[in-house]
ZABA-88262 format. One line per field, with one value per residue (C-alpha): x, y, z; residue number from 1; chain. Coordinates in Angstrom, 1 decimal. Layout:
# residues N
x	c(X,...) $
y	c(Y,...) $
z	c(Z,...) $
nr	c(NUM,...) $
kette	c(A,...) $
# end
This chain:
# residues 251
x	c(30.7,28.6,26.1,22.6,23.9,26.6,24.2,21.7,24.5,25.6,22.1,21.7,25.0,23.9,20.5,22.3,24.7,21.7,20.0,23.2,23.8,22.3,22.0,19.7,16.2,14.5,15.4,13.5,14.4,13.3,13.8,13.0,14.3,12.0,9.1,9.9,10.6,14.4,16.8,20.5,21.3,19.3,21.1,20.6,18.6,18.4,16.9,18.2,16.3,18.6,17.6,16.3,19.5,21.8,24.9,24.2,27.7,29.1,26.7,27.5,31.2,30.9,28.9,31.2,34.3,32.5,31.8,35.5,37.0,34.6,32.6,35.0,33.8,35.9,34.1,30.9,28.6,26.5,23.1,21.4,17.7,17.2,18.7,18.6,21.9,21.8,25.3,25.7,28.5,30.3,31.8,34.7,32.2,30.3,27.4,25.7,24.5,22.4,22.2,20.1,20.5,17.3,16.7,14.2,11.2,11.7,11.7,9.1,8.7,7.5,4.9,4.4,7.4,9.2,9.8,9.9,12.9,12.6,11.5,8.2,6.0,7.2,5.0,4.0,3.4,2.8,5.8,5.5,4.6,6.7,5.5,4.5,4.7,8.2,9.3,7.8,9.6,12.9,12.4,12.1,15.1,17.3,16.0,17.1,20.6,20.7,19.8,22.5,25.1,24.3,24.3,27.7,29.2,29.6,28.5,29.5,27.6,24.7,24.7,24.6,21.7,19.8,20.2,18.7,15.8,15.1,15.0,12.3,10.2,10.5,9.4,6.4,5.4,5.7,3.4,0.9,0.7,0.5,4.1,6.8,8.9,11.7,15.1,13.2,12.2,9.1,10.3,10.5,6.8,5.9,3.9,6.0,5.0,6.3,9.6,9.9,9.5,12.1,14.5,14.0,14.8,18.2,21.0,22.8,26.1,27.5,27.5,25.7,23.0,22.2,22.1,19.8,17.5,17.4,16.7,13.7,12.3,12.4,10.7,7.9,7.4,7.6,4.8,2.6,3.3,2.7,-0.9,-1.5,0.0,-1.6,-4.7,-5.9,-5.9,-4.2,-1.4,-0.6,-0.7,1.7,4.1,3.8,4.8,7.8,8.8,8.3,10.7,13.2,13.0,13.6,16.5,19.1,21.5) $
y	c(30.7,27.8,27.9,26.5,24.0,22.8,22.5,20.5,18.2,17.6,17.0,14.2,12.7,12.7,11.1,8.4,7.8,7.5,5.0,2.9,3.0,-0.2,1.4,4.2,3.0,6.4,9.9,13.2,16.6,19.6,23.3,25.9,23.8,21.0,23.4,24.8,28.4,28.2,30.7,30.9,31.2,28.2,25.3,21.6,19.8,16.1,13.7,10.2,7.3,4.7,1.0,-0.4,-2.3,0.2,1.6,5.4,6.3,4.3,5.8,9.4,8.7,7.3,10.2,12.7,11.1,11.4,15.1,15.9,13.6,14.1,17.2,19.8,20.1,22.5,22.3,21.0,21.8,19.3,20.0,17.2,16.8,13.7,10.8,12.7,14.3,17.3,17.6,20.9,21.0,24.1,23.4,25.2,26.7,28.3,26.0,24.8,21.1,19.9,16.2,14.8,11.2,9.8,6.6,4.4,4.9,8.6,9.6,12.5,15.6,18.8,20.6,19.9,21.6,18.4,16.0,12.2,10.8,7.1,4.7,4.3,7.5,9.7,10.5,14.2,16.3,20.0,22.0,23.5,27.1,29.7,30.3,34.0,33.9,32.5,35.1,37.8,36.5,36.3,39.8,41.4,39.2,40.6,44.1,43.7,42.9,45.7,48.2,47.0,46.9,50.5,51.6,49.9,51.6,48.3,49.3,46.1,43.9,46.3,45.9,42.2,42.3,44.8,42.6,39.7,41.9,43.1,39.5,38.7,41.8,41.0,37.4,38.6,40.9,38.1,35.9,38.7,39.0,35.3,35.1,32.6,33.9,31.3,32.9,35.9,34.0,36.1,39.3,41.0,40.4,42.5,45.6,48.6,50.5,47.7,47.5,51.3,51.2,48.4,50.4,53.5,51.5,50.6,52.5,54.9,54.3,52.5,55.6,55.1,57.7,56.1,52.7,54.0,55.4,52.1,50.3,52.6,52.3,48.6,48.5,50.7,48.1,45.3,47.0,47.0,43.3,42.4,43.7,41.5,38.4,39.0,41.0,43.9,43.4,44.2,41.7,43.4,46.8,45.7,44.3,47.5,49.6,47.4,47.7,51.5,51.6,49.5,52.0,55.0,53.6,52.7,55.5) $
z	c(188.6,187.6,184.7,184.6,182.0,184.3,187.2,185.1,184.0,187.6,188.7,186.1,187.3,190.9,190.0,188.1,191.0,193.4,191.1,190.9,194.7,196.1,199.5,198.2,197.5,196.9,195.9,195.8,194.5,196.5,196.3,193.7,190.8,191.7,191.8,188.4,189.6,189.9,188.3,187.5,191.3,192.5,194.1,194.0,196.8,196.9,199.5,199.6,201.3,202.8,202.7,206.0,206.8,205.1,206.8,206.9,207.8,204.9,202.4,203.6,203.4,199.9,198.6,200.3,198.7,195.3,195.8,196.6,194.0,191.1,191.6,192.9,196.5,198.6,201.9,203.5,206.3,208.3,209.8,211.8,212.5,214.5,212.6,209.3,208.1,205.7,204.2,202.3,199.8,198.4,195.0,193.4,190.9,194.0,193.4,196.6,196.6,199.5,200.0,202.9,204.0,205.5,207.5,205.6,208.0,208.4,204.7,204.5,202.4,204.0,201.8,198.1,196.4,195.5,192.6,193.1,191.2,192.0,194.8,196.6,196.8,199.6,202.6,202.6,205.6,206.0,207.3,210.8,210.7,212.4,216.0,216.3,220.1,219.9,217.5,219.7,222.7,220.9,219.7,223.1,224.3,221.5,222.3,225.9,224.7,222.0,224.8,227.1,224.3,223.3,226.9,227.5,224.4,222.5,219.0,217.2,219.7,219.4,215.6,216.0,218.4,216.3,213.2,215.2,216.5,212.9,211.7,214.3,213.5,209.7,210.4,212.4,209.6,207.0,209.2,209.5,205.7,205.1,203.7,204.4,207.3,207.3,206.3,204.9,201.8,201.2,202.7,199.4,198.9,202.0,201.3,200.3,203.5,205.7,203.8,204.0,207.7,208.0,205.9,208.0,211.1,209.9,211.6,209.3,211.0,214.1,216.1,219.4,218.7,215.3,217.0,219.7,217.0,215.2,218.4,219.2,215.7,215.7,219.1,217.7,214.9,217.5,219.5,216.5,215.7,219.3,219.1,216.1,217.9,221.3,220.5,222.6,226.4,229.6,229.0,225.7,227.3,229.9,227.3,225.3,228.4,228.9,225.2,225.4,228.4,226.4,223.5,225.8,227.9,225.2,226.1) $
nr	c(1,2,3,4,5,6,7,8,9,10,11,12,13,14,15,16,17,18,19,20,21,22,23,24,25,26,27,28,29,30,31,32,33,34,35,36,37,38,39,40,41,42,43,44,45,46,47,48,49,50,51,52,53,54,55,56,57,58,59,60,61,62,63,64,65,66,67,68,69,70,71,72,73,74,75,76,77,78,79,80,81,82,83,84,85,86,87,88,89,90,91,92,93,94,95,96,97,98,99,100,101,102,103,104,105,106,107,108,109,110,111,112,113,114,115,116,117,118,119,120,121,122,123,124,125,126,127,128,129,130,131,132,133,134,135,136,137,138,139,140,141,142,143,144,145,146,147,148,149,150,151,152,153,154,155,156,157,158,159,160,161,162,163,164,165,166,167,168,169,170,171,172,173,174,175,176,177,178,179,180,181,182,183,184,185,186,187,188,189,190,191,192,193,194,195,196,197,198,199,200,201,202,203,204,205,206,207,208,209,210,211,212,213,214,215,216,217,218,219,220,221,222,223,224,225,226,227,228,229,230,231,232,233,234,235,236,237,238,239,240,241,242,243,244,245,246,247,248,249,250,251) $
kette	c(A,A,A,A,A,A,A,A,A,A,A,A,A,A,A,A,A,A,A,A,A,A,A,A,A,A,A,A,A,A,A,A,A,A,A,A,A,A,A,A,A,A,A,A,A,A,A,A,A,A,A,A,A,A,A,A,A,A,A,A,A,A,A,A,A,A,A,A,A,A,A,A,A,A,A,A,A,A,A,A,A,A,A,A,A,A,A,A,A,A,A,A,A,A,A,A,A,A,A,A,A,A,A,A,A,A,A,A,A,A,A,A,A,A,A,A,A,A,A,A,A,A,A,A,A,A,A,A,A,A,A,A,A,A,A,A,A,A,A,A,A,A,A,A,A,A,A,A,A,A,A,A,A,A,A,A,A,A,A,A,A,A,A,A,A,A,A,A,A,A,A,A,A,A,A,A,A,A,A,A,A,A,A,A,A,A,A,A,A,A,A,A,A,A,A,A,A,A,A,A,A,A,A,A,A,A,A,A,A,A,A,A,A,A,A,A,A,A,A,A,A,A,A,A,A,A,A,A,A,A,A,A,A,A,A,A,A,A,A,A,A,A,A,A,A,A,A,A,A,A,A) $
# end
């Protein structure tokens, strides 16, 4: 297990490496440590801006080699958004280090939780908010599959679909209360009554009756969230009737 002291030392090393890399013309720290509210479990998040004529692949390869050779990386995961690469490293200390490699013209911070380390001031834009209508649609889609999984006697598939359904309901509740929905980051700040309802909707076992009860409870919560998203009206009433049918037919 890493210590905050080890993490701080590594962060300083990485910043020095970025400053010494001729292909990196800007760096920003993001995440909870950058905002000053990190704890002993927080990871390192760095954004690197590549020079206009820089070879992105070469920079990524060089940094990756450094992580494995000098910092104890044991594996990494890539996430791509357009031309930007987010490479997430797992170190042998179980510290997570996220390094994103940005083309020069696309370097942008979402929101204000960041610390400029060097380079020209970064352009700031507001992060896209979660789409309540999209969450609602995904919720009823997962509910369709949780119903069929239960009806077909496939408890483990049903567990998976119910977990996905619960995630959508939780995200909708977060949005309704003005909280961050992404990855449940503010879920623990939901009102106690909402958390109690979510807890009660968890299946006590993977028996089909318990899964069906969980399915029905989550759909009742979804009906309530649907009214907040869509308002009152005939279209909402029709959706509620369909959700009620979904809740009653998972047997």
